[in-house]
N, CA, C, O and the ligand as a Tripos MOL2 file, in Angstrom:
@<TRIPOS>MOLECULE
protein
  269   267    68     0     0
PROTEIN
NO_CHARGES

@<TRIPOS>ATOM
      1 N          47.7010  -67.9880   45.8180 N.3       1 MET1
      2 CA         47.4790  -68.9370   47.0140 C.3       1 MET1
      3 C          48.7770  -69.0230   47.8770 C.2       1 MET1
      4 O          49.9140  -68.8370   47.4450 O.2       1 MET1
      5 N          48.4400  -69.3320   49.1570 N.am      2 ALA2
      6 CA         49.5760  -69.3240   50.0500 C.3       2 ALA2
      7 C          50.2510  -70.6690   49.9080 C.2       2 ALA2
      8 O          49.6460  -71.7150   49.6700 O.2       2 ALA2
      9 N          51.5350  -70.5540   50.0720 N.am      3 SER3
     10 CA         52.4590  -71.7320   49.9400 C.3       3 SER3
     11 C          52.4790  -72.3200   51.1700 C.2       3 SER3
     12 O          51.9470  -71.7750   52.1370 O.2       3 SER3
     13 N          53.0910  -73.4800   51.2460 N.am      4 MET4
     14 CA         53.2970  -74.3620   52.4040 C.3       4 MET4
     15 C          54.2450  -73.7300   53.4080 C.2       4 MET4
     16 O          54.2280  -74.0130   54.6050 O.2       4 MET4
     17 N          55.0660  -72.8620   52.8520 N.am      5 THR5
     18 CA         56.1090  -72.1460   53.7210 C.3       5 THR5
     19 C          55.6860  -70.8640   54.3960 C.2       5 THR5
     20 O          56.3660  -70.2890   55.2460 O.2       5 THR5
     21 N          54.4600  -70.4430   53.9340 N.am      6 THR6
     22 CA         54.0730  -69.1250   54.3810 C.3       6 THR6
     23 C          53.9420  -69.1220   55.8860 C.2       6 THR6
     24 O          53.3270  -70.0690   56.3740 O.2       6 THR6
     25 N          54.3950  -68.2640   56.6350 N.am      7 SER7
     26 CA         54.4870  -68.0350   58.0380 C.3       7 SER7
     27 C          53.6030  -67.0710   58.5360 C.2       7 SER7
     28 O          53.3800  -66.9760   59.7430 O.2       7 SER7
     29 N          53.0140  -66.2530   57.5860 N.am      8 LYS8
     30 CA         52.0320  -65.3310   58.1990 C.3       8 LYS8
     31 C          51.0710  -65.0600   57.0360 C.2       8 LYS8
     32 O          51.3810  -65.2840   55.8660 O.2       8 LYS8
     33 N          49.8610  -64.5570   57.4300 N.am      9 VAL9
     34 CA         48.8850  -64.0350   56.2730 C.3       9 VAL9
     35 C          48.5880  -62.6370   56.6450 C.2       9 VAL9
     36 O          48.2090  -62.2650   57.7560 O.2       9 VAL9
     37 N          48.8070  -61.8650   55.5570 N.am     10 THR10
     38 CA         48.6860  -60.3780   55.6280 C.3      10 THR10
     39 C          47.4730  -60.0140   54.7480 C.2      10 THR10
     40 O          47.3580  -60.4940   53.6200 O.2      10 THR10
     41 N          46.5900  -59.1820   55.2580 N.am     11 ARG11
     42 CA         45.4260  -58.7110   54.5730 C.3      11 ARG11
     43 C          45.1930  -57.2430   54.7870 C.2      11 ARG11
     44 O          45.2870  -56.8590   55.9530 O.2      11 ARG11
     45 N          44.9000  -56.3360   53.8420 N.am     12 TRP12
     46 CA         44.4140  -55.1430   54.1780 C.3      12 TRP12
     47 C          42.8910  -54.8990   54.2110 C.2      12 TRP12
     48 O          42.1250  -55.5350   53.4870 O.2      12 TRP12
     49 N          42.4850  -53.9560   55.0760 N.am     13 ASP13
     50 CA         41.0870  -53.7250   55.0960 C.3      13 ASP13
     51 C          40.8210  -52.5220   54.1720 C.2      13 ASP13
     52 O          41.7760  -51.9940   53.6040 O.2      13 ASP13
     53 N          39.5590  -52.0610   53.9950 N.am     14 GLN14
     54 CA         39.1140  -51.0710   53.1200 C.3      14 GLN14
     55 C          39.8050  -49.6700   53.4030 C.2      14 GLN14
     56 O          39.8260  -48.8120   52.5210 O.2      14 GLN14
     57 N          40.3750  -49.4550   54.6620 N.am     15 HIS15
     58 CA         40.9400  -48.3070   55.0100 C.3      15 HIS15
     59 C          42.4950  -48.3350   54.8910 C.2      15 HIS15
     60 O          43.2110  -47.4380   55.3360 O.2      15 HIS15
     61 N          42.9370  -49.4170   54.2680 N.am     16 GLY16
     62 CA         44.3650  -49.5400   53.7890 C.3      16 GLY16
     63 C          45.1940  -50.0480   55.1940 C.2      16 GLY16
     64 O          46.4230  -50.1180   55.1930 O.2      16 GLY16
     65 N          44.3940  -50.3860   56.3620 N.am     17 ARG17
     66 CA         45.2790  -50.8860   57.3880 C.3      17 ARG17
     67 C          45.7240  -52.4210   57.1900 C.2      17 ARG17
     68 O          44.9880  -53.2600   56.6720 O.2      17 ARG17
     69 N          46.7960  -52.6360   57.5840 N.am     18 GLU18
     70 CA         47.4130  -53.9790   57.6520 C.3      18 GLU18
     71 C          46.9290  -54.7310   58.7330 C.2      18 GLU18
     72 O          46.7990  -54.1810   59.8270 O.2      18 GLU18
     73 N          46.5970  -56.1130   58.5520 N.am     19 HIS19
     74 CA         46.4340  -56.9880   59.4380 C.3      19 HIS19
     75 C          47.1390  -58.1760   59.3210 C.2      19 HIS19
     76 O          47.1450  -58.6770   58.1970 O.2      19 HIS19
     77 N          47.7660  -58.7770   60.2520 N.am     20 VAL20
     78 CA         48.6750  -59.9300   60.0190 C.3      20 VAL20
     79 C          48.3400  -61.0150   60.9580 C.2      20 VAL20
     80 O          48.2510  -60.7170   62.1480 O.2      20 VAL20
     81 N          48.1350  -62.2860   60.5720 N.am     21 VAL21
     82 CA         47.8740  -63.3850   61.4030 C.3      21 VAL21
     83 C          49.2250  -64.2190   61.2820 C.2      21 VAL21
     84 O          49.5410  -64.6890   60.1890 O.2      21 VAL21
     85 N          49.9490  -64.3850   62.3120 N.am     22 ARG22
     86 CA         51.0350  -65.2670   62.0640 C.3      22 ARG22
     87 C          50.7960  -66.7520   62.2890 C.2      22 ARG22
     88 O          50.0050  -67.1100   63.1610 O.2      22 ARG22
     89 N          51.4210  -67.5900   61.5680 N.am     23 VAL23
     90 CA         51.3750  -69.0290   61.5960 C.3      23 VAL23
     91 C          52.5760  -69.6310   62.1750 C.2      23 VAL23
     92 O          53.6490  -69.5670   61.5770 O.2      23 VAL23
     93 N          52.4570  -70.1960   63.2740 N.am     24 ARG24
     94 CA         53.6550  -70.8410   63.9690 C.3      24 ARG24
     95 C          53.4370  -72.4060   64.1330 C.2      24 ARG24
     96 O          52.4600  -72.8600   64.7280 O.2      24 ARG24
     97 N          54.4300  -73.1990   63.5560 N.am     25 LYS25
     98 CA         54.3270  -74.5830   63.7420 C.3      25 LYS25
     99 C          54.4140  -74.8950   65.1580 C.2      25 LYS25
    100 O          55.1540  -74.2360   65.8880 O.2      25 LYS25
    101 N          53.6950  -75.8720   65.6040 N.am     26 SER26
    102 CA         53.6560  -76.4560   66.9130 C.3      26 SER26
    103 C          53.2580  -77.8620   66.9420 C.2      26 SER26
    104 O          52.1140  -78.2620   67.1560 O.2      26 SER26
    105 N          54.3400  -78.6210   66.6970 N.am     27 GLY27
    106 CA         54.1520  -80.1750   66.6340 C.3      27 GLY27
    107 C          53.2850  -80.4530   65.4550 C.2      27 GLY27
    108 O          53.6280  -79.9940   64.3660 O.2      27 GLY27
    109 N          52.1220  -81.2080   65.5690 N.am     28 MET28
    110 CA         51.3800  -81.5730   64.4710 C.3      28 MET28
    111 C          50.5340  -80.4000   64.0980 C.2      28 MET28
    112 O          49.9770  -80.3740   63.0010 O.2      28 MET28
    113 N          50.4140  -79.4510   64.9430 N.am     29 GLN29
    114 CA         49.3810  -78.2750   64.7320 C.3      29 GLN29
    115 C          50.0860  -76.9820   64.2710 C.2      29 GLN29
    116 O          51.3140  -76.9090   64.3120 O.2      29 GLN29
    117 N          49.3550  -76.0100   63.8520 N.am     30 ARG30
    118 CA         49.8890  -74.6360   63.5620 C.3      30 ARG30
    119 C          49.1140  -73.7600   64.6410 C.2      30 ARG30
    120 O          47.9080  -73.9050   64.8440 O.2      30 ARG30
    121 N          49.7910  -72.9720   65.2190 N.am     31 GLN31
    122 CA         49.1770  -71.9220   66.0750 C.3      31 GLN31
    123 C          49.1080  -70.5770   65.2630 C.2      31 GLN31
    124 O          50.1140  -70.0810   64.7570 O.2      31 GLN31
    125 N          47.8930  -70.0370   65.1750 N.am     32 LEU32
    126 CA         47.4610  -68.8290   64.5530 C.3      32 LEU32
    127 C          47.4390  -67.8200   65.5540 C.2      32 LEU32
    128 O          46.8990  -68.0870   66.6280 O.2      32 LEU32
    129 N          47.9850  -66.6160   65.3490 N.am     33 THR33
    130 CA         47.9030  -65.5850   66.2300 C.3      33 THR33
    131 C          47.6970  -64.2820   65.4680 C.2      33 THR33
    132 O          48.4560  -63.9010   64.5770 O.2      33 THR33
    133 N          46.5760  -63.6040   65.9000 N.am     34 CYS34
    134 CA         46.3340  -62.3170   65.1320 C.3      34 CYS34
    135 C          47.0770  -61.0620   65.8240 C.2      34 CYS34
    136 O          46.9280  -60.8410   67.0260 O.2      34 CYS34
    137 N          47.8260  -60.3140   65.0600 N.am     35 GLY35
    138 CA         48.4840  -59.2720   65.6200 C.3      35 GLY35
    139 C          47.6360  -58.0560   65.9130 C.2      35 GLY35
    140 O          47.9990  -57.1580   66.6720 O.2      35 GLY35
    141 N          46.5700  -58.0800   65.3140 N.am     36 THR36
    142 CA         45.5000  -56.9000   65.5510 C.3      36 THR36
    143 C          44.7350  -56.9530   66.9470 C.2      36 THR36
    144 O          44.6510  -56.0120   67.7360 O.2      36 THR36
    145 N          44.2410  -58.1120   67.0930 N.am     37 CYS37
    146 CA         43.2580  -58.2810   68.1250 C.3      37 CYS37
    147 C          43.6780  -59.4330   69.2450 C.2      37 CYS37
    148 O          43.0780  -59.5700   70.3110 O.2      37 CYS37
    149 N          44.6840  -60.1510   68.8710 N.am     38 GLY38
    150 CA         45.1790  -61.0360   69.8600 C.3      38 GLY38
    151 C          44.5030  -62.5170   69.7160 C.2      38 GLY38
    152 O          44.8420  -63.5070   70.3640 O.2      38 GLY38
    153 N          43.5500  -62.4610   68.8020 N.am     39 TRP39
    154 CA         42.8410  -63.8300   68.5080 C.3      39 TRP39
    155 C          43.9400  -64.8790   68.2300 C.2      39 TRP39
    156 O          44.9520  -64.6180   67.5790 O.2      39 TRP39
    157 N          43.6730  -66.0560   68.7590 N.am     40 HIS40
    158 CA         44.5170  -67.2770   68.5120 C.3      40 HIS40
    159 C          43.8180  -68.3640   68.4660 C.2      40 HIS40
    160 O          42.7560  -68.4650   69.0790 O.2      40 HIS40
    161 N          44.3790  -69.4320   67.6480 N.am     41 LYS41
    162 CA         43.6550  -70.6720   67.3330 C.3      41 LYS41
    163 C          44.5230  -71.6920   66.9090 C.2      41 LYS41
    164 O          45.4000  -71.4200   66.0890 O.2      41 LYS41
    165 N          44.3930  -72.8860   67.3780 N.am     42 ALA42
    166 CA         45.1800  -73.8810   66.8300 C.3      42 ALA42
    167 C          44.4440  -74.7680   65.6650 C.2      42 ALA42
    168 O          43.3090  -75.2340   65.7670 O.2      42 ALA42
    169 N          45.2540  -74.8970   64.6200 N.am     43 ALA43
    170 CA         44.6200  -75.4780   63.4980 C.3      43 ALA43
    171 C          45.5790  -76.6400   62.9210 C.2      43 ALA43
    172 O          46.7800  -76.4110   62.7800 O.2      43 ALA43
    173 N          45.0450  -77.8440   62.6050 N.am     44 GLN44
    174 CA         45.9000  -78.8720   62.2090 C.3      44 GLN44
    175 C          45.8540  -78.7340   60.5090 C.2      44 GLN44
    176 O          46.8840  -78.9230   59.8610 O.2      44 GLN44
    177 N          44.7050  -78.4270   59.9210 N.am     45 PHE45
    178 CA         44.6400  -78.2780   58.5520 C.3      45 PHE45
    179 C          44.3660  -76.9370   58.0930 C.2      45 PHE45
    180 O          43.7420  -76.1800   58.8370 O.2      45 PHE45
    181 N          44.7640  -76.5460   56.9390 N.am     46 LEU46
    182 CA         44.5020  -75.3130   56.2720 C.3      46 LEU46
    183 C          44.6230  -74.0400   57.1900 C.2      46 LEU46
    184 O          43.7500  -73.1730   57.2060 O.2      46 LEU46
    185 N          45.7270  -73.9900   57.9280 N.am     47 PRO47
    186 CA         45.7450  -72.8150   58.8560 C.3      47 PRO47
    187 C          45.5270  -71.4860   58.1770 C.2      47 PRO47
    188 O          44.8750  -70.5780   58.6910 O.2      47 PRO47
    189 N          46.1690  -71.4120   56.8620 N.am     48 TRP48
    190 CA         46.0900  -70.1690   56.3450 C.3      48 TRP48
    191 C          44.6470  -69.7630   55.9040 C.2      48 TRP48
    192 O          44.3170  -68.5780   55.8710 O.2      48 TRP48
    193 N          43.7950  -70.7790   55.5650 N.am     49 LEU49
    194 CA         42.4550  -70.5040   55.2100 C.3      49 LEU49
    195 C          41.7390  -70.0010   56.3900 C.2      49 LEU49
    196 O          40.9110  -69.1040   56.2240 O.2      49 LEU49
    197 N          41.9990  -70.5520   57.7500 N.am     50 LYS50
    198 CA         41.4310  -70.0350   58.8830 C.3      50 LYS50
    199 C          41.8690  -68.6440   59.2090 C.2      50 LYS50
    200 O          41.1050  -67.8340   59.7340 O.2      50 LYS50
    201 N          43.1270  -68.3690   58.8860 N.am     51 ALA51
    202 CA         43.6200  -67.0290   59.0990 C.3      51 ALA51
    203 C          42.8890  -66.1070   58.2100 C.2      51 ALA51
    204 O          42.4770  -65.0420   58.6690 O.2      51 ALA51
    205 N          42.6880  -66.4330   56.9480 N.am     52 GLU52
    206 CA         41.9290  -65.6200   56.0020 C.3      52 GLU52
    207 C          40.5390  -65.2780   56.4900 C.2      52 GLU52
    208 O          40.0280  -64.1590   56.4580 O.2      52 GLU52
    209 N          40.0040  -66.3780   56.9400 N.am     53 GLU53
    210 CA         38.5750  -66.3620   57.4020 C.3      53 GLU53
    211 C          38.4290  -65.3190   58.6170 C.2      53 GLU53
    212 O          37.5330  -64.4770   58.6520 O.2      53 GLU53
    213 N          39.4040  -65.4700   59.6020 N.am     54 HIS54
    214 CA         39.5090  -64.5180   60.7410 C.3      54 HIS54
    215 C          39.6630  -63.1610   60.1830 C.2      54 HIS54
    216 O          38.8450  -62.3040   60.5180 O.2      54 HIS54
    217 N          40.6020  -62.8770   59.3860 N.am     55 LEU55
    218 CA         40.8670  -61.4150   58.8930 C.3      55 LEU55
    219 C          39.4420  -60.8690   58.2730 C.2      55 LEU55
    220 O          38.9480  -59.7760   58.5470 O.2      55 LEU55
    221 N          38.9280  -61.7730   57.4530 N.am     56 ALA56
    222 CA         37.6990  -61.1780   56.6820 C.3      56 ALA56
    223 C          36.5530  -60.9010   57.7220 C.2      56 ALA56
    224 O          35.8580  -59.8920   57.6060 O.2      56 ALA56
    225 N          36.3660  -61.7890   58.7220 N.am     57 GLU57
    226 CA         35.2160  -61.6350   59.5010 C.3      57 GLU57
    227 C          35.4250  -60.6770   60.6230 C.2      57 GLU57
    228 O          34.5340  -59.8810   60.9210 O.2      57 GLU57
    229 N          36.6150  -60.7180   61.2910 N.am     58 ALA58
    230 CA         36.8860  -59.7610   62.4670 C.3      58 ALA58
    231 C          37.2220  -58.4360   61.9800 C.2      58 ALA58
    232 O          36.8670  -57.4480   62.6240 O.2      58 ALA58
    233 N          37.9130  -58.3240   60.8350 N.am     59 HIS59
    234 CA         38.5030  -57.0730   60.5400 C.3      59 HIS59
    235 C          38.2100  -56.5090   59.1390 C.2      59 HIS59
    236 O          38.7510  -55.5060   58.6730 O.2      59 HIS59
    237 N          37.1610  -57.3770   58.4360 N.am     60 GLN60
    238 CA         36.8690  -56.9250   57.0090 C.3      60 GLN60
    239 C          38.0640  -56.6650   56.2780 C.2      60 GLN60
    240 O          38.1020  -55.7120   55.5010 O.2      60 GLN60
    241 N          39.1320  -57.4840   56.4640 N.am     61 ALA61
    242 CA         40.4200  -57.2370   55.6470 C.3      61 ALA61
    243 C          40.4170  -58.3670   54.8290 C.2      61 ALA61
    244 O          40.5820  -59.4940   55.2940 O.2      61 ALA61
    245 N          40.2050  -58.1000   53.3980 N.am     62 THR62
    246 CA         40.2390  -59.2300   52.4010 C.3      62 THR62
    247 C          41.1270  -58.9000   51.2600 C.2      62 THR62
    248 O          41.1200  -59.6210   50.2620 O.2      62 THR62
    249 N          41.9640  -57.7560   51.3520 N.am     63 VAL63
    250 CA         42.7810  -57.3220   50.2590 C.3      63 VAL63
    251 C          44.0260  -57.9960   50.4250 C.2      63 VAL63
    252 O          44.6580  -57.7730   51.4570 O.2      63 VAL63
    253 N          44.5000  -58.8210   49.5360 N.am     64 ASP64
    254 CA         45.8290  -59.5110   49.6160 C.3      64 ASP64
    255 C          46.7700  -58.6090   48.9210 C.2      64 ASP64
    256 O          46.6700  -58.3550   47.7210 O.2      64 ASP64
    257 N          47.6850  -58.1300   49.6940 N.am     65 PRO65
    258 CA         48.7690  -57.0890   49.1410 C.3      65 PRO65
    259 C          49.6430  -57.8520   48.2310 C.2      65 PRO65
    260 O          50.2830  -57.1830   47.4190 O.2      65 PRO65
    261 N          49.7820  -59.1060   48.2220 N.am     66 THR66
    262 CA         50.7680  -59.7970   47.2950 C.3      66 THR66
    263 C          49.9660  -60.1820   45.9450 C.2      66 THR66
    264 O          50.5670  -60.5950   44.9530 O.2      66 THR66
    265 N          48.7000  -60.0330   45.9780 N.am     67 ALA67
    266 CA         48.0310  -60.4920   44.8510 C.3      67 ALA67
    267 C          48.1580  -59.5620   43.6120 C.2      67 ALA67
    268 O          47.6070  -59.8650   42.5540 O.2      67 ALA67
    269 ZN         42.1670  -60.3560   64.6800 Zn       68 ZN68
@<TRIPOS>BOND
     1     1     2 1
     2     2     3 1
     3     3     4 2
     4     3     5 am
     5     5     6 1
     6     6     7 1
     7     7     8 2
     8     7     9 am
     9     9    10 1
    10    10    11 1
    11    11    12 2
    12    11    13 am
    13    13    14 1
    14    14    15 1
    15    15    16 2
    16    15    17 am
    17    17    18 1
    18    18    19 1
    19    19    20 2
    20    19    21 am
    21    21    22 1
    22    22    23 1
    23    23    24 2
    24    23    25 am
    25    25    26 1
    26    26    27 1
    27    27    28 2
    28    27    29 am
    29    29    30 1
    30    30    31 1
    31    31    32 2
    32    31    33 am
    33    33    34 1
    34    34    35 1
    35    35    36 2
    36    35    37 am
    37    37    38 1
    38    38    39 1
    39    39    40 2
    40    39    41 am
    41    41    42 1
    42    42    43 1
    43    43    44 2
    44    43    45 am
    45    45    46 1
    46    46    47 1
    47    47    48 2
    48    47    49 am
    49    49    50 1
    50    50    51 1
    51    51    52 2
    52    51    53 am
    53    53    54 1
    54    54    55 1
    55    55    56 2
    56    55    57 am
    57    57    58 1
    58    58    59 1
    59    59    60 2
    60    59    61 am
    61    61    62 1
    62    62    63 1
    63    63    64 2
    64    63    65 am
    65    65    66 1
    66    66    67 1
    67    67    68 2
    68    67    69 am
    69    69    70 1
    70    70    71 1
    71    71    72 2
    72    71    73 am
    73    73    74 1
    74    74    75 1
    75    75    76 2
    76    75    77 am
    77    77    78 1
    78    78    79 1
    79    79    80 2
    80    79    81 am
    81    81    82 1
    82    82    83 1
    83    83    84 2
    84    83    85 am
    85    85    86 1
    86    86    87 1
    87    87    88 2
    88    87    89 am
    89    89    90 1
    90    90    91 1
    91    91    92 2
    92    91    93 am
    93    93    94 1
    94    94    95 1
    95    95    96 2
    96    95    97 am
    97    97    98 1
    98    98    99 1
    99    99   100 2
   100    99   101 am
   101   101   102 1
   102   102   103 1
   103   103   104 2
   104   103   105 am
   105   105   106 1
   106   106   107 1
   107   107   108 2
   108   107   109 am
   109   109   110 1
   110   110   111 1
   111   111   112 2
   112   111   113 am
   113   113   114 1
   114   114   115 1
   115   115   116 2
   116   115   117 am
   117   117   118 1
   118   118   119 1
   119   119   120 2
   120   119   121 am
   121   121   122 1
   122   122   123 1
   123   123   124 2
   124   123   125 am
   125   125   126 1
   126   126   127 1
   127   127   128 2
   128   127   129 am
   129   129   130 1
   130   130   131 1
   131   131   132 2
   132   131   133 am
   133   133   134 1
   134   134   135 1
   135   135   136 2
   136   135   137 am
   137   137   138 1
   138   138   139 1
   139   139   140 2
   140   139   141 am
   141   141   142 1
   142   142   143 1
   143   143   144 2
   144   143   145 am
   145   145   146 1
   146   146   147 1
   147   147   148 2
   148   147   149 am
   149   149   150 1
   150   150   151 1
   151   151   152 2
   152   151   153 am
   153   153   154 1
   154   154   155 1
   155   155   156 2
   156   155   157 am
   157   157   158 1
   158   158   159 1
   159   159   160 2
   160   159   161 am
   161   161   162 1
   162   162   163 1
   163   163   164 2
   164   163   165 am
   165   165   166 1
   166   166   167 1
   167   167   168 2
   168   167   169 am
   169   169   170 1
   170   170   171 1
   171   171   172 2
   172   171   173 am
   173   173   174 1
   174   174   175 1
   175   175   176 2
   176   175   177 am
   177   177   178 1
   178   178   179 1
   179   179   180 2
   180   179   181 am
   181   181   182 1
   182   182   183 1
   183   183   184 2
   184   183   185 am
   185   185   186 1
   186   186   187 1
   187   187   188 2
   188   187   189 am
   189   189   190 1
   190   190   191 1
   191   191   192 2
   192   191   193 am
   193   193   194 1
   194   194   195 1
   195   195   196 2
   196   195   197 am
   197   197   198 1
   198   198   199 1
   199   199   200 2
   200   199   201 am
   201   201   202 1
   202   202   203 1
   203   203   204 2
   204   203   205 am
   205   205   206 1
   206   206   207 1
   207   207   208 2
   208   207   209 am
   209   209   210 1
   210   210   211 1
   211   211   212 2
   212   211   213 am
   213   213   214 1
   214   214   215 1
   215   215   216 2
   216   215   217 am
   217   217   218 1
   218   218   219 1
   219   219   220 2
   220   219   221 am
   221   221   222 1
   222   222   223 1
   223   223   224 2
   224   223   225 am
   225   225   226 1
   226   226   227 1
   227   227   228 2
   228   227   229 am
   229   229   230 1
   230   230   231 1
   231   231   232 2
   232   231   233 am
   233   233   234 1
   234   234   235 1
   235   235   236 2
   236   235   237 am
   237   237   238 1
   238   238   239 1
   239   239   240 2
   240   239   241 am
   241   241   242 1
   242   242   243 1
   243   243   244 2
   244   243   245 am
   245   245   246 1
   246   246   247 1
   247   247   248 2
   248   247   249 am
   249   249   250 1
   250   250   251 1
   251   251   252 2
   252   251   253 am
   253   253   254 1
   254   254   255 1
   255   255   256 2
   256   255   257 am
   257   257   258 1
   258   258   259 1
   259   259   260 2
   260   259   261 am
   261   261   262 1
   262   262   263 1
   263   263   264 2
   264   263   265 am
   265   265   266 1
   266   266   267 1
   267   267   268 2
@<TRIPOS>SUBSTRUCTURE
     1 MET1         2 RESIDUE 1 A MET
     2 ALA2         6 RESIDUE 1 A ALA
     3 SER3        10 RESIDUE 1 A SER
     4 MET4        14 RESIDUE 1 A MET
     5 THR5        18 RESIDUE 1 A THR
     6 THR6        22 RESIDUE 1 A THR
     7 SER7        26 RESIDUE 1 A SER
     8 LYS8        30 RESIDUE 1 A LYS
     9 VAL9        34 RESIDUE 1 A VAL
    10 THR10       38 RESIDUE 1 A THR
    11 ARG11       42 RESIDUE 1 A ARG
    12 TRP12       46 RESIDUE 1 A TRP
    13 ASP13       50 RESIDUE 1 A ASP
    14 GLN14       54 RESIDUE 1 A GLN
    15 HIS15       58 RESIDUE 1 A HIS
    16 GLY16       62 RESIDUE 1 A GLY
    17 ARG17       66 RESIDUE 1 A ARG
    18 GLU18       70 RESIDUE 1 A GLU
    19 HIS19       74 RESIDUE 1 A HIS
    20 VAL20       78 RESIDUE 1 A VAL
    21 VAL21       82 RESIDUE 1 A VAL
    22 ARG22       86 RESIDUE 1 A ARG
    23 VAL23       90 RESIDUE 1 A VAL
    24 ARG24       94 RESIDUE 1 A ARG
    25 LYS25       98 RESIDUE 1 A LYS
    26 SER26      102 RESIDUE 1 A SER
    27 GLY27      106 RESIDUE 1 A GLY
    28 MET28      110 RESIDUE 1 A MET
    29 GLN29      114 RESIDUE 1 A GLN
    30 ARG30      118 RESIDUE 1 A ARG
    31 GLN31      122 RESIDUE 1 A GLN
    32 LEU32      126 RESIDUE 1 A LEU
    33 THR33      130 RESIDUE 1 A THR
    34 CYS34      134 RESIDUE 1 A CYS
    35 GLY35      138 RESIDUE 1 A GLY
    36 THR36      142 RESIDUE 1 A THR
    37 CYS37      146 RESIDUE 1 A CYS
    38 GLY38      150 RESIDUE 1 A GLY
    39 TRP39      154 RESIDUE 1 A TRP
    40 HIS40      158 RESIDUE 1 A HIS
    41 LYS41      162 RESIDUE 1 A LYS
    42 ALA42      166 RESIDUE 1 A ALA
    43 ALA43      170 RESIDUE 1 A ALA
    44 GLN44      174 RESIDUE 1 A GLN
    45 PHE45      178 RESIDUE 1 A PHE
    46 LEU46      182 RESIDUE 1 A LEU
    47 PRO47      186 RESIDUE 1 A PRO
    48 TRP48      190 RESIDUE 1 A TRP
    49 LEU49      194 RESIDUE 1 A LEU
    50 LYS50      198 RESIDUE 1 A LYS
    51 ALA51      202 RESIDUE 1 A ALA
    52 GLU52      206 RESIDUE 1 A GLU
    53 GLU53      210 RESIDUE 1 A GLU
    54 HIS54      214 RESIDUE 1 A HIS
    55 LEU55      218 RESIDUE 1 A LEU
    56 ALA56      222 RESIDUE 1 A ALA
    57 GLU57      226 RESIDUE 1 A GLU
    58 ALA58      230 RESIDUE 1 A ALA
    59 HIS59      234 RESIDUE 1 A HIS
    60 GLN60      238 RESIDUE 1 A GLN
    61 ALA61      242 RESIDUE 1 A ALA
    62 THR62      246 RESIDUE 1 A THR
    63 VAL63      250 RESIDUE 1 A VAL
    64 ASP64      254 RESIDUE 1 A ASP
    65 PRO65      258 RESIDUE 1 A PRO
    66 THR66      262 RESIDUE 1 A THR
    67 ALA67      266 RESIDUE 1 A ALA
    68 ZN68       269 GROUP 0 **** ****
């Protein structure tokens, strides 16, 4: 599980490519930015979950290299 101090979410796709969504604190919200496609989103709750969802849906990247 991601900890509260995690500032990025990294997942690998089935080709072994790395995709990273950075999580930046912005006031009450977190700003998510995908390094692969430039997708970004503001999230107040569970930003890491939203980052994981984006990585899975947009990039089929579901492998957690830290798991
Ligand atoms: Zn993306």
